[in-house]
Predicted model as a PDB file, atoms N, CA, C, CB and O in Angstrom, pLDDT in the B-factor column:
MODEL        1                                                                  
ATOM      1  N   MET A   1       0.846  -1.166   0.000  1.00 93.00           N  
ATOM      2  CA  MET A   1       0.000   0.000   0.000  1.00 93.00           C  
ATOM      3  C   MET A   1       0.897   1.236   0.000  1.00 93.00           C  
ATOM      4  CB  MET A   1      -0.966  -0.006   1.219  1.00 93.00           C  
ATOM      5  O   MET A   1       2.001   1.222   0.545  1.00 93.00           O  
ATOM      6  N   GLU A   2       0.405   2.292  -0.615  1.00 96.00           N  
ATOM      7  CA  GLU A   2       1.150   3.555  -0.640  1.00 96.00           C  
ATOM      8  C   GLU A   2       0.294   4.671  -0.042  1.00 96.00           C  
ATOM      9  CB  GLU A   2       1.579   3.917  -2.093  1.00 96.00           C  
ATOM     10  O   GLU A   2      -0.927   4.689  -0.190  1.00 96.00           O  
ATOM     11  N   PHE A   3       0.964   5.592   0.633  1.00 96.00           N  
ATOM     12  CA  PHE A   3       0.294   6.773   1.165  1.00 96.00           C  
ATOM     13  C   PHE A   3       1.010   7.985   0.592  1.00 96.00           C  
ATOM     14  CB  PHE A   3       0.297   6.790   2.744  1.00 96.00           C  
ATOM     15  O   PHE A   3       2.222   8.139   0.743  1.00 96.00           O  
ATOM     16  N   LYS A   4       0.242   8.841  -0.066  1.00 96.00           N  
ATOM     17  CA  LYS A   4       0.825  10.010  -0.727  1.00 96.00           C  
ATOM     18  C   LYS A   4       0.771  11.229   0.184  1.00 96.00           C  
ATOM     19  CB  LYS A   4       0.093  10.304  -2.046  1.00 96.00           C  
ATOM     20  O   LYS A   4      -0.286  11.599   0.694  1.00 96.00           O  
ATOM     21  N   LEU A   5       1.940  11.849   0.378  1.00 95.00           N  
ATOM     22  CA  LEU A   5       2.016  13.116   1.116  1.00 95.00           C  
ATOM     23  C   LEU A   5       1.630  14.213   0.132  1.00 95.00           C  
ATOM     24  CB  LEU A   5       3.467  13.365   1.734  1.00 95.00           C  
ATOM     25  O   LEU A   5       2.443  14.624  -0.696  1.00 95.00           O  
ATOM     26  N   GLU A   6       0.414  14.675   0.220  1.00 89.00           N  
ATOM     27  CA  GLU A   6      -0.061  15.665  -0.744  1.00 89.00           C  
ATOM     28  C   GLU A   6       0.272  17.068  -0.264  1.00 89.00           C  
ATOM     29  CB  GLU A   6      -1.577  15.523  -0.971  1.00 89.00           C  
ATOM     30  O   GLU A   6      -0.491  17.680   0.483  1.00 89.00           O  
ATOM     31  N   GLY A   7       1.421  17.569  -0.701  1.00 86.00           N  
ATOM     32  CA  GLY A   7       1.819  18.925  -0.376  1.00 86.00           C  
ATOM     33  C   GLY A   7       2.410  19.094   1.012  1.00 86.00           C  
ATOM     34  O   GLY A   7       2.780  20.206   1.388  1.00 86.00           O  
ATOM     35  N   SER A   8       2.509  18.021   1.779  1.00 90.00           N  
ATOM     36  CA  SER A   8       3.079  18.106   3.123  1.00 90.00           C  
ATOM     37  C   SER A   8       4.492  17.537   3.117  1.00 90.00           C  
ATOM     38  CB  SER A   8       2.193  17.354   4.148  1.00 90.00           C  
ATOM     39  O   SER A   8       4.850  16.711   2.278  1.00 90.00           O  
ATOM     40  N   GLU A   9       5.279  18.000   4.072  1.00 95.00           N  
ATOM     41  CA  GLU A   9       6.637  17.494   4.218  1.00 95.00           C  
ATOM     42  C   GLU A   9       6.630  16.150   4.945  1.00 95.00           C  
ATOM     43  CB  GLU A   9       7.513  18.511   4.975  1.00 95.00           C  
ATOM     44  O   GLU A   9       7.499  15.308   4.714  1.00 95.00           O  
ATOM     45  N   TYR A  10       5.631  15.950   5.838  1.00 97.00           N  
ATOM     46  CA  TYR A  10       5.553  14.726   6.633  1.00 97.00           C  
ATOM     47  C   TYR A  10       4.134  14.504   7.141  1.00 97.00           C  
ATOM     48  CB  TYR A  10       6.535  14.784   7.812  1.00 97.00           C  
ATOM     49  O   TYR A  10       3.277  15.381   7.039  1.00 97.00           O  
ATOM     50  N   ILE A  11       3.902  13.302   7.695  1.00 97.00           N  
ATOM     51  CA  ILE A  11       2.675  13.012   8.437  1.00 97.00           C  
ATOM     52  C   ILE A  11       3.106  12.310   9.724  1.00 97.00           C  
ATOM     53  CB  ILE A  11       1.657  12.119   7.588  1.00 97.00           C  
ATOM     54  O   ILE A  11       4.051  11.520   9.723  1.00 97.00           O  
ATOM     55  N   GLU A  12       2.420  12.599  10.801  1.00 97.00           N  
ATOM     56  CA  GLU A  12       2.747  11.958  12.070  1.00 97.00           C  
ATOM     57  C   GLU A  12       2.180  10.537  12.085  1.00 97.00           C  
ATOM     58  CB  GLU A  12       2.192  12.786  13.266  1.00 97.00           C  
ATOM     59  O   GLU A  12       1.097  10.277  11.560  1.00 97.00           O  
ATOM     60  N   LEU A  13       2.929   9.634  12.691  1.00 97.00           N  
ATOM     61  CA  LEU A  13       2.584   8.211  12.699  1.00 97.00           C  
ATOM     62  C   LEU A  13       1.177   7.957  13.222  1.00 97.00           C  
ATOM     63  CB  LEU A  13       3.582   7.442  13.538  1.00 97.00           C  
ATOM     64  O   LEU A  13       0.420   7.217  12.594  1.00 97.00           O  
ATOM     65  N   ASN A  14       0.809   8.548  14.346  1.00 97.00           N  
ATOM     66  CA  ASN A  14      -0.527   8.279  14.902  1.00 97.00           C  
ATOM     67  C   ASN A  14      -1.636   8.761  13.962  1.00 97.00           C  
ATOM     68  CB  ASN A  14      -0.677   8.956  16.276  1.00 97.00           C  
ATOM     69  O   ASN A  14      -2.695   8.140  13.881  1.00 97.00           O  
ATOM     70  N   LYS A  15      -1.397   9.854  13.260  1.00 96.00           N  
ATOM     71  CA  LYS A  15      -2.394  10.355  12.299  1.00 96.00           C  
ATOM     72  C   LYS A  15      -2.514   9.423  11.096  1.00 96.00           C  
ATOM     73  CB  LYS A  15      -2.022  11.775  11.827  1.00 96.00           C  
ATOM     74  O   LYS A  15      -3.610   9.204  10.581  1.00 96.00           O  
ATOM     75  N   LEU A  16      -1.386   8.878  10.652  1.00 97.00           N  
ATOM     76  CA  LEU A  16      -1.415   7.941   9.526  1.00 97.00           C  
ATOM     77  C   LEU A  16      -2.257   6.718   9.870  1.00 97.00           C  
ATOM     78  CB  LEU A  16       0.015   7.512   9.139  1.00 97.00           C  
ATOM     79  O   LEU A  16      -3.062   6.271   9.053  1.00 97.00           O  
ATOM     80  N   LEU A  17      -2.079   6.176  11.065  1.00 97.00           N  
ATOM     81  CA  LEU A  17      -2.848   4.999  11.467  1.00 97.00           C  
ATOM     82  C   LEU A  17      -4.345   5.285  11.469  1.00 97.00           C  
ATOM     83  CB  LEU A  17      -2.408   4.526  12.849  1.00 97.00           C  
ATOM     84  O   LEU A  17      -5.143   4.439  11.067  1.00 97.00           O  
ATOM     85  N   LYS A  18      -4.728   6.483  11.925  1.00 96.00           N  
ATOM     86  CA  LYS A  18      -6.143   6.852  11.918  1.00 96.00           C  
ATOM     87  C   LYS A  18      -6.667   7.026  10.495  1.00 96.00           C  
ATOM     88  CB  LYS A  18      -6.357   8.140  12.714  1.00 96.00           C  
ATOM     89  O   LYS A  18      -7.737   6.513  10.166  1.00 96.00           O  
ATOM     90  N   ILE A  19      -5.939   7.731   9.663  1.00 94.00           N  
ATOM     91  CA  ILE A  19      -6.383   8.000   8.288  1.00 94.00           C  
ATOM     92  C   ILE A  19      -6.599   6.700   7.513  1.00 94.00           C  
ATOM     93  CB  ILE A  19      -5.355   8.884   7.555  1.00 94.00           C  
ATOM     94  O   ILE A  19      -7.555   6.575   6.748  1.00 94.00           O  
ATOM     95  N   LEU A  20      -5.699   5.732   7.720  1.00 95.00           N  
ATOM     96  CA  LEU A  20      -5.787   4.467   6.988  1.00 95.00           C  
ATOM     97  C   LEU A  20      -6.666   3.435   7.697  1.00 95.00           C  
ATOM     98  CB  LEU A  20      -4.398   3.895   6.784  1.00 95.00           C  
ATOM     99  O   LEU A  20      -6.705   2.269   7.304  1.00 95.00           O  
ATOM    100  N   ASN A  21      -7.368   3.869   8.741  1.00 94.00           N  
ATOM    101  CA  ASN A  21      -8.268   2.992   9.505  1.00 94.00           C  
ATOM    102  C   ASN A  21      -7.555   1.782  10.106  1.00 94.00           C  
ATOM    103  CB  ASN A  21      -9.397   2.516   8.616  1.00 94.00           C  
ATOM    104  O   ASN A  21      -8.145   0.710  10.244  1.00 94.00           O  
ATOM    105  N   LEU A  22      -6.290   1.960  10.460  1.00 95.00           N  
ATOM    106  CA  LEU A  22      -5.551   0.910  11.156  1.00 95.00           C  
ATOM    107  C   LEU A  22      -5.730   1.065  12.662  1.00 95.00           C  
ATOM    108  CB  LEU A  22      -4.050   0.950  10.781  1.00 95.00           C  
ATOM    109  O   LEU A  22      -5.295   0.221  13.445  1.00 95.00           O  
ATOM    110  N   ALA A  23      -6.375   2.155  13.048  1.00 95.00           N  
ATOM    111  CA  ALA A  23      -6.763   2.405  14.438  1.00 95.00           C  
ATOM    112  C   ALA A  23      -8.090   3.163  14.380  1.00 95.00           C  
ATOM    113  CB  ALA A  23      -5.644   3.225  15.238  1.00 95.00           C  
ATOM    114  O   ALA A  23      -8.277   4.027  13.524  1.00 95.00           O  
ATOM    115  N   GLU A  24      -8.994   2.843  15.277  1.00 94.00           N  
ATOM    116  CA  GLU A  24     -10.310   3.481  15.265  1.00 94.00           C  
ATOM    117  C   GLU A  24     -10.300   4.883  15.851  1.00 94.00           C  
ATOM    118  CB  GLU A  24     -11.292   2.637  16.019  1.00 94.00           C  
ATOM    119  O   GLU A  24     -11.184   5.691  15.568  1.00 94.00           O  
ATOM    120  N   SER A  25      -9.282   5.168  16.680  1.00 94.00           N  
ATOM    121  CA  SER A  25      -9.215   6.485  17.317  1.00 94.00           C  
ATOM    122  C   SER A  25      -7.762   6.864  17.548  1.00 94.00           C  
ATOM    123  CB  SER A  25      -9.999   6.499  18.653  1.00 94.00           C  
ATOM    124  O   SER A  25      -6.856   6.044  17.395  1.00 94.00           O  
ATOM    125  N   GLY A  26      -7.559   8.105  17.915  1.00 93.00           N  
ATOM    126  CA  GLY A  26      -6.213   8.557  18.249  1.00 93.00           C  
ATOM    127  C   GLY A  26      -5.672   7.818  19.457  1.00 93.00           C  
ATOM    128  O   GLY A  26      -4.484   7.500  19.519  1.00 93.00           O  
ATOM    129  N   GLY A  27      -6.543   7.544  20.419  1.00 95.00           N  
ATOM    130  CA  GLY A  27      -6.132   6.809  21.608  1.00 95.00           C  
ATOM    131  C   GLY A  27      -5.667   5.405  21.271  1.00 95.00           C  
ATOM    132  O   GLY A  27      -4.661   4.930  21.797  1.00 95.00           O  
ATOM    133  N   GLU A  28      -6.407   4.743  20.388  1.00 96.00           N  
ATOM    134  CA  GLU A  28      -6.002   3.395  19.976  1.00 96.00           C  
ATOM    135  C   GLU A  28      -4.691   3.440  19.204  1.00 96.00           C  
ATOM    136  CB  GLU A  28      -7.097   2.737  19.118  1.00 96.00           C  
ATOM    137  O   GLU A  28      -3.827   2.586  19.396  1.00 96.00           O  
ATOM    138  N   ALA A  29      -4.541   4.429  18.337  1.00 96.00           N  
ATOM    139  CA  ALA A  29      -3.290   4.573  17.576  1.00 96.00           C  
ATOM    140  C   ALA A  29      -2.114   4.742  18.533  1.00 96.00           C  
ATOM    141  CB  ALA A  29      -3.371   5.783  16.601  1.00 96.00           C  
ATOM    142  O   ALA A  29      -1.086   4.082  18.384  1.00 96.00           O  
ATOM    143  N   ASN A  30      -2.269   5.623  19.509  1.00 97.00           N  
ATOM    144  CA  ASN A  30      -1.194   5.858  20.477  1.00 97.00           C  
ATOM    145  C   ASN A  30      -0.886   4.606  21.283  1.00 97.00           C  
ATOM    146  CB  ASN A  30      -1.565   7.000  21.419  1.00 97.00           C  
ATOM    147  O   ASN A  30       0.280   4.305  21.539  1.00 97.00           O  
ATOM    148  N   PHE A  31      -1.924   3.870  21.687  1.00 96.00           N  
ATOM    149  CA  PHE A  31      -1.733   2.639  22.445  1.00 96.00           C  
ATOM    150  C   PHE A  31      -0.947   1.615  21.631  1.00 96.00           C  
ATOM    151  CB  PHE A  31      -3.086   2.057  22.867  1.00 96.00           C  
ATOM    152  O   PHE A  31      -0.004   1.002  22.132  1.00 96.00           O  
ATOM    153  N   ARG A  32      -1.345   1.435  20.372  1.00 96.00           N  
ATOM    154  CA  ARG A  32      -0.667   0.448  19.516  1.00 96.00           C  
ATOM    155  C   ARG A  32       0.799   0.809  19.322  1.00 96.00           C  
ATOM    156  CB  ARG A  32      -1.367   0.348  18.149  1.00 96.00           C  
ATOM    157  O   ARG A  32       1.659  -0.071  19.274  1.00 96.00           O  
ATOM    158  N   ILE A  33       1.082   2.100  19.211  1.00 97.00           N  
ATOM    159  CA  ILE A  33       2.465   2.540  19.043  1.00 97.00           C  
ATOM    160  C   ILE A  33       3.263   2.263  20.317  1.00 97.00           C  
ATOM    161  CB  ILE A  33       2.520   4.044  18.686  1.00 97.00           C  
ATOM    162  O   ILE A  33       4.347   1.683  20.252  1.00 97.00           O  
ATOM    163  N   THR A  34       2.743   2.668  21.460  1.00 97.00           N  
ATOM    164  CA  THR A  34       3.489   2.498  22.714  1.00 97.00           C  
ATOM    165  C   THR A  34       3.625   1.032  23.109  1.00 97.00           C  
ATOM    166  CB  THR A  34       2.808   3.266  23.836  1.00 97.00           C  
ATOM    167  O   THR A  34       4.522   0.683  23.878  1.00 97.00           O  
ATOM    168  N   GLU A  35       2.746   0.164  22.594  1.00 96.00           N  
ATOM    169  CA  GLU A  35       2.851  -1.271  22.864  1.00 96.00           C  
ATOM    170  C   GLU A  35       3.841  -1.963  21.924  1.00 96.00           C  
ATOM    171  CB  GLU A  35       1.482  -1.926  22.740  1.00 96.00           C  
ATOM    172  O   GLU A  35       4.056  -3.170  22.027  1.00 96.00           O  
ATOM    173  N   GLY A  36       4.439  -1.202  21.010  1.00 96.00           N  
ATOM    174  CA  GLY A  36       5.450  -1.777  20.115  1.00 96.00           C  
ATOM    175  C   GLY A  36       4.883  -2.557  18.949  1.00 96.00           C  
ATOM    176  O   GLY A  36       5.568  -3.413  18.388  1.00 96.00           O  
ATOM    177  N   GLU A  37       3.638  -2.275  18.569  1.00 96.00           N  
ATOM    178  CA  GLU A  37       2.991  -3.012  17.481  1.00 96.00           C  
ATOM    179  C   GLU A  37       3.317  -2.456  16.094  1.00 96.00           C  
ATOM    180  CB  GLU A  37       1.499  -3.002  17.682  1.00 96.00           C  
ATOM    181  O   GLU A  37       3.002  -3.088  15.085  1.00 96.00           O  
ATOM    182  N   ILE A  38       3.942  -1.287  16.036  1.00 97.00           N  
ATOM    183  CA  ILE A  38       4.182  -0.623  14.750  1.00 97.00           C  
ATOM    184  C   ILE A  38       5.680  -0.608  14.445  1.00 97.00           C  
ATOM    185  CB  ILE A  38       3.615   0.827  14.762  1.00 97.00           C  
ATOM    186  O   ILE A  38       6.504  -0.289  15.302  1.00 97.00           O  
ATOM    187  N   ILE A  39       6.009  -0.962  13.204  1.00 97.00           N  
ATOM    188  CA  ILE A  39       7.401  -0.993  12.752  1.00 97.00           C  
ATOM    189  C   ILE A  39       7.578   0.110  11.709  1.00 97.00           C  
ATOM    190  CB  ILE A  39       7.785  -2.407  12.161  1.00 97.00           C  
ATOM    191  O   ILE A  39       6.780   0.232  10.780  1.00 97.00           O  
ATOM    192  N   VAL A  40       8.620   0.902  11.872  1.00 98.00           N  
ATOM    193  CA  VAL A  40       8.950   1.938  10.886  1.00 98.00           C  
ATOM    194  C   VAL A  40      10.386   1.689  10.441  1.00 98.00           C  
ATOM    195  CB  VAL A  40       8.772   3.400  11.480  1.00 98.00           C  
ATOM    196  O   VAL A  40      11.307   1.653  11.257  1.00 98.00           O  
ATOM    197  N   ASN A  41      10.558   1.520   9.145  1.00 98.00           N  
ATOM    198  CA  ASN A  41      11.882   1.271   8.565  1.00 98.00           C  
ATOM    199  C   ASN A  41      12.598   0.122   9.276  1.00 98.00           C  
ATOM    200  CB  ASN A  41      12.738   2.541   8.633  1.00 98.00           C  
ATOM    201  O   ASN A  41      13.771   0.226   9.636  1.00 98.00           O  
ATOM    202  N   LYS A  42      11.863  -0.974   9.468  1.00 97.00           N  
ATOM    203  CA  LYS A  42      12.393  -2.234  10.028  1.00 97.00           C  
ATOM    204  C   LYS A  42      12.721  -2.182  11.517  1.00 97.00           C  
ATOM    205  CB  LYS A  42      13.628  -2.625   9.284  1.00 97.00           C  
ATOM    206  O   LYS A  42      13.365  -3.097  12.030  1.00 97.00           O  
ATOM    207  N   GLN A  43      12.289  -1.121  12.235  1.00 97.00           N  
ATOM    208  CA  GLN A  43      12.530  -1.023  13.668  1.00 97.00           C  
ATOM    209  C   GLN A  43      11.233  -0.677  14.389  1.00 97.00           C  
ATOM    210  CB  GLN A  43      13.617   0.030  13.969  1.00 97.00           C  
ATOM    211  O   GLN A  43      10.421   0.101  13.888  1.00 97.00           O  
ATOM    212  N   VAL A  44      11.047  -1.262  15.571  1.00 98.00           N  
ATOM    213  CA  VAL A  44       9.870  -0.936  16.379  1.00 98.00           C  
ATOM    214  C   VAL A  44       9.919   0.556  16.694  1.00 98.00           C  
ATOM    215  CB  VAL A  44       9.818  -1.795  17.700  1.00 98.00           C  
ATOM    216  O   VAL A  44      10.943   1.077  17.136  1.00 98.00           O  
ATOM    217  N   GLU A  45       8.802   1.231  16.460  1.00 97.00           N  
ATOM    218  CA  GLU A  45       8.720   2.680  16.690  1.00 97.00           C  
ATOM    219  C   GLU A  45       7.813   2.957  17.882  1.00 97.00           C  
ATOM    220  CB  GLU A  45       8.194   3.417  15.424  1.00 97.00           C  
ATOM    221  O   GLU A  45       6.667   2.507  17.917  1.00 97.00           O  
ATOM    222  N   LEU A  46       8.330   3.697  18.856  1.00 97.00           N  
ATOM    223  CA  LEU A  46       7.558   4.011  20.057  1.00 97.00           C  
ATOM    224  C   LEU A  46       7.152   5.482  20.142  1.00 97.00           C  
ATOM    225  CB  LEU A  46       8.352   3.639  21.281  1.00 97.00           C  
ATOM    226  O   LEU A  46       6.460   5.879  21.079  1.00 97.00           O  
ATOM    227  N   GLN A  47       7.577   6.294  19.172  1.00 97.00           N  
ATOM    228  CA  GLN A  47       7.212   7.718  19.163  1.00 97.00           C  
ATOM    229  C   GLN A  47       5.843   7.878  18.501  1.00 97.00           C  
ATOM    230  CB  GLN A  47       8.293   8.575  18.416  1.00 97.00           C  
ATOM    231  O   GLN A  47       5.681   7.588  17.315  1.00 97.00           O  
ATOM    232  N   LYS A  48       4.876   8.336  19.268  1.00 96.00           N  
ATOM    233  CA  LYS A  48       3.509   8.484  18.748  1.00 96.00           C  
ATOM    234  C   LYS A  48       3.442   9.466  17.591  1.00 96.00           C  
ATOM    235  CB  LYS A  48       2.571   8.939  19.855  1.00 96.00           C  
ATOM    236  O   LYS A  48       2.716   9.249  16.622  1.00 96.00           O  
ATOM    237  N   ARG A  49       4.205  10.550  17.698  1.00 96.00           N  
ATOM    238  CA  ARG A  49       4.126  11.597  16.679  1.00 96.00           C  
ATOM    239  C   ARG A  49       5.342  11.580  15.756  1.00 96.00           C  
ATOM    240  CB  ARG A  49       3.997  12.967  17.340  1.00 96.00           C  
ATOM    241  O   ARG A  49       5.748  12.620  15.237  1.00 96.00           O  
ATOM    242  N   LYS A  50       5.919  10.404  15.554  1.00 97.00           N  
ATOM    243  CA  LYS A  50       7.062  10.237  14.652  1.00 97.00           C  
ATOM    244  C   LYS A  50       6.709  10.841  13.300  1.00 97.00           C  
ATOM    245  CB  LYS A  50       7.454   8.730  14.503  1.00 97.00           C  
ATOM    246  O   LYS A  50       5.661  10.538  12.730  1.00 97.00           O  
ATOM    247  N   LYS A  51       7.581  11.688  12.798  1.00 98.00           N  
ATOM    248  CA  LYS A  51       7.341  12.323  11.507  1.00 98.00           C  
ATOM    249  C   LYS A  51       7.762  11.369  10.389  1.00 98.00           C  
ATOM    250  CB  LYS A  51       8.108  13.674  11.400  1.00 98.00           C  
ATOM    251  O   LYS A  51       8.936  11.020  10.263  1.00 98.00           O  
ATOM    252  N   LEU A  52       6.797  10.960   9.594  1.00 98.00           N  
ATOM    253  CA  LEU A  52       7.049  10.070   8.471  1.00 98.00           C  
ATOM    254  C   LEU A  52       7.222  10.903   7.219  1.00 98.00           C  
ATOM    255  CB  LEU A  52       5.903   9.043   8.299  1.00 98.00           C  
ATOM    256  O   LEU A  52       6.407  11.770   6.906  1.00 98.00           O  
ATOM    257  N   ARG A  53       8.296  10.622   6.515  1.00 97.00           N  
ATOM    258  CA  ARG A  53       8.617  11.378   5.298  1.00 97.00           C  
ATOM    259  C   ARG A  53       8.694  10.434   4.105  1.00 97.00           C  
ATOM    260  CB  ARG A  53       9.952  12.149   5.462  1.00 97.00           C  
ATOM    261  O   ARG A  53       8.640   9.214   4.260  1.00 97.00           O  
ATOM    262  N   VAL A  54       8.821  11.008   2.923  1.00 96.00           N  
ATOM    263  CA  VAL A  54       8.906  10.223   1.688  1.00 96.00           C  
ATOM    264  C   VAL A  54      10.004   9.163   1.831  1.00 96.00           C  
ATOM    265  CB  VAL A  54       9.189  11.147   0.460  1.00 96.00           C  
ATOM    266  O   VAL A  54      11.122   9.460   2.252  1.00 96.00           O  
ATOM    267  N   GLY A  55       9.664   7.939   1.475  1.00 97.00           N  
ATOM    268  CA  GLY A  55      10.622   6.839   1.530  1.00 97.00           C  
ATOM    269  C   GLY A  55      10.485   5.973   2.772  1.00 97.00           C  
ATOM    270  O   GLY A  55      10.980   4.846   2.792  1.00 97.00           O  
ATOM    271  N   ASP A  56       9.818   6.483   3.817  1.00 98.00           N  
ATOM    272  CA  ASP A  56       9.634   5.689   5.029  1.00 98.00           C  
ATOM    273  C   ASP A  56       8.663   4.539   4.739  1.00 98.00           C  
ATOM    274  CB  ASP A  56       9.109   6.577   6.199  1.00 98.00           C  
ATOM    275  O   ASP A  56       7.764   4.656   3.906  1.00 98.00           O  
ATOM    276  N   ILE A  57       8.869   3.425   5.452  1.00 98.00           N  
ATOM    277  CA  ILE A  57       7.998   2.257   5.313  1.00 98.00           C  
ATOM    278  C   ILE A  57       7.472   1.892   6.694  1.00 98.00           C  
ATOM    279  CB  ILE A  57       8.756   1.046   4.661  1.00 98.00           C  
ATOM    280  O   ILE A  57       8.240   1.692   7.635  1.00 98.00           O  
ATOM    281  N   VAL A  58       6.150   1.810   6.796  1.00 98.00           N  
ATOM    282  CA  VAL A  58       5.480   1.486   8.053  1.00 98.00           C  
ATOM    283  C   VAL A  58       4.861   0.101   7.909  1.00 98.00           C  
ATOM    284  CB  VAL A  58       4.392   2.559   8.421  1.00 98.00           C  
ATOM    285  O   VAL A  58       4.245  -0.205   6.888  1.00 98.00           O  
ATOM    286  N   GLU A  59       5.025  -0.734   8.930  1.00 97.00           N  
ATOM    287  CA  GLU A  59       4.399  -2.048   8.941  1.00 97.00           C  
ATOM    288  C   GLU A  59       3.440  -2.129  10.119  1.00 97.00           C  
ATOM    289  CB  GLU A  59       5.464  -3.173   9.016  1.00 97.00           C  
ATOM    290  O   GLU A  59       3.783  -1.792  11.252  1.00 97.00           O  
ATOM    291  N   CYS A  60       2.218  -2.589   9.818  1.00 95.00           N  
ATOM    292  CA  CYS A  60       1.179  -2.704  10.842  1.00 95.00           C  
ATOM    293  C   CYS A  60       0.263  -3.861  10.470  1.00 95.00           C  
ATOM    294  CB  CYS A  60       0.370  -1.371  10.986  1.00 95.00           C  
ATOM    295  O   CYS A  60      -0.306  -3.875   9.378  1.00 95.00           O  
ATOM    296  N   ASP A  61       0.117  -4.819  11.357  1.00 90.00           N  
ATOM    297  CA  ASP A  61      -0.773  -5.978  11.112  1.00 90.00           C  
ATOM    298  C   ASP A  61      -0.474  -6.684   9.791  1.00 90.00           C  
ATOM    299  CB  ASP A  61      -2.230  -5.527  11.119  1.00 90.00           C  
ATOM    300  O   ASP A  61      -1.395  -7.127   9.105  1.00 90.00           O  
ATOM    301  N   GLY A  62       0.798  -6.791   9.432  1.00 92.00           N  
ATOM    302  CA  GLY A  62       1.158  -7.464   8.197  1.00 92.00           C  
ATOM    303  C   GLY A  62       0.991  -6.606   6.953  1.00 92.00           C  
ATOM    304  O   GLY A  62       1.280  -7.063   5.847  1.00 92.00           O  
ATOM    305  N   THR A  63       0.533  -5.377   7.113  1.00 93.00           N  
ATOM    306  CA  THR A  63       0.376  -4.467   5.988  1.00 93.00           C  
ATOM    307  C   THR A  63       1.577  -3.532   5.933  1.00 93.00           C  
ATOM    308  CB  THR A  63      -0.945  -3.663   6.101  1.00 93.00           C  
ATOM    309  O   THR A  63       1.997  -2.983   6.951  1.00 93.00           O  
ATOM    310  N   GLU A  64       2.122  -3.357   4.738  1.00 97.00           N  
ATOM    311  CA  GLU A  64       3.253  -2.446   4.557  1.00 97.00           C  
ATOM    312  C   GLU A  64       2.763  -1.177   3.855  1.00 97.00           C  
ATOM    313  CB  GLU A  64       4.398  -3.129   3.738  1.00 97.00           C  
ATOM    314  O   GLU A  64       2.116  -1.239   2.810  1.00 97.00           O  
ATOM    315  N   ILE A  65       3.079  -0.053   4.438  1.00 97.00           N  
ATOM    316  CA  ILE A  65       2.676   1.235   3.871  1.00 97.00           C  
ATOM    317  C   ILE A  65       3.932   2.010   3.521  1.00 97.00           C  
ATOM    318  CB  ILE A  65       1.774   2.044   4.862  1.00 97.00           C  
ATOM    319  O   ILE A  65       4.776   2.271   4.379  1.00 97.00           O  
ATOM    320  N   ARG A  66       4.047   2.374   2.257  1.00 97.00           N  
ATOM    321  CA  ARG A  66       5.207   3.146   1.776  1.00 97.00           C  
ATOM    322  C   ARG A  66       4.765   4.597   1.608  1.00 97.00           C  
ATOM    323  CB  ARG A  66       5.773   2.563   0.416  1.00 97.00           C  
ATOM    324  O   ARG A  66       3.753   4.872   0.965  1.00 97.00           O  
ATOM    325  N   ILE A  67       5.529   5.523   2.188  1.00 97.00           N  
ATOM    326  CA  ILE A  67       5.220   6.947   2.083  1.00 97.00           C  
ATOM    327  C   ILE A  67       5.823   7.473   0.784  1.00 97.00           C  
ATOM    328  CB  ILE A  67       5.765   7.741   3.321  1.00 97.00           C  
ATOM    329  O   ILE A  67       7.023   7.339   0.548  1.00 97.00           O  
ATOM    330  N   ILE A  68       4.982   8.071  -0.054  1.00 96.00           N  
ATOM    331  CA  ILE A  68       5.440   8.595  -1.350  1.00 96.00           C  
ATOM    332  C   ILE A  68       5.086  10.073  -1.482  1.00 96.00           C  
ATOM    333  CB  ILE A  68       4.816   7.789  -2.518  1.00 96.00           C  
ATOM    334  O   ILE A  68       4.311  10.617  -0.695  1.00 96.00           O  
ATOM    335  N   GLU A  69       5.679  10.719  -2.513  1.00 90.00           N  
ATOM    336  CA  GLU A  69       5.402  12.137  -2.764  1.00 90.00           C  
ATOM    337  C   GLU A  69       4.035  12.327  -3.357  1.00 90.00           C  
ATOM    338  CB  GLU A  69       6.445  12.736  -3.686  1.00 90.00           C  
ATOM    339  O   GLU A  69       3.633  13.457  -3.633  1.00 90.00           O  
TER     340      GLU A  69                                                      
ENDMDL                                                                          
END                                                                             
């Protein structure tokens, strides 16, 4: 799956999870991140507001999301 940054320099990880319906709420997104369920660029990511930029790859529930321009 690809997520396009439309005119933005980045998107925060918790917002991406909400937009793509990988979390039902901001609270759930934050919980999943702090529980170590989200992988960014092959490493467990614990920063809720991690800035994702073009080229970053997020893994969640077996789904891979590539950030593109």
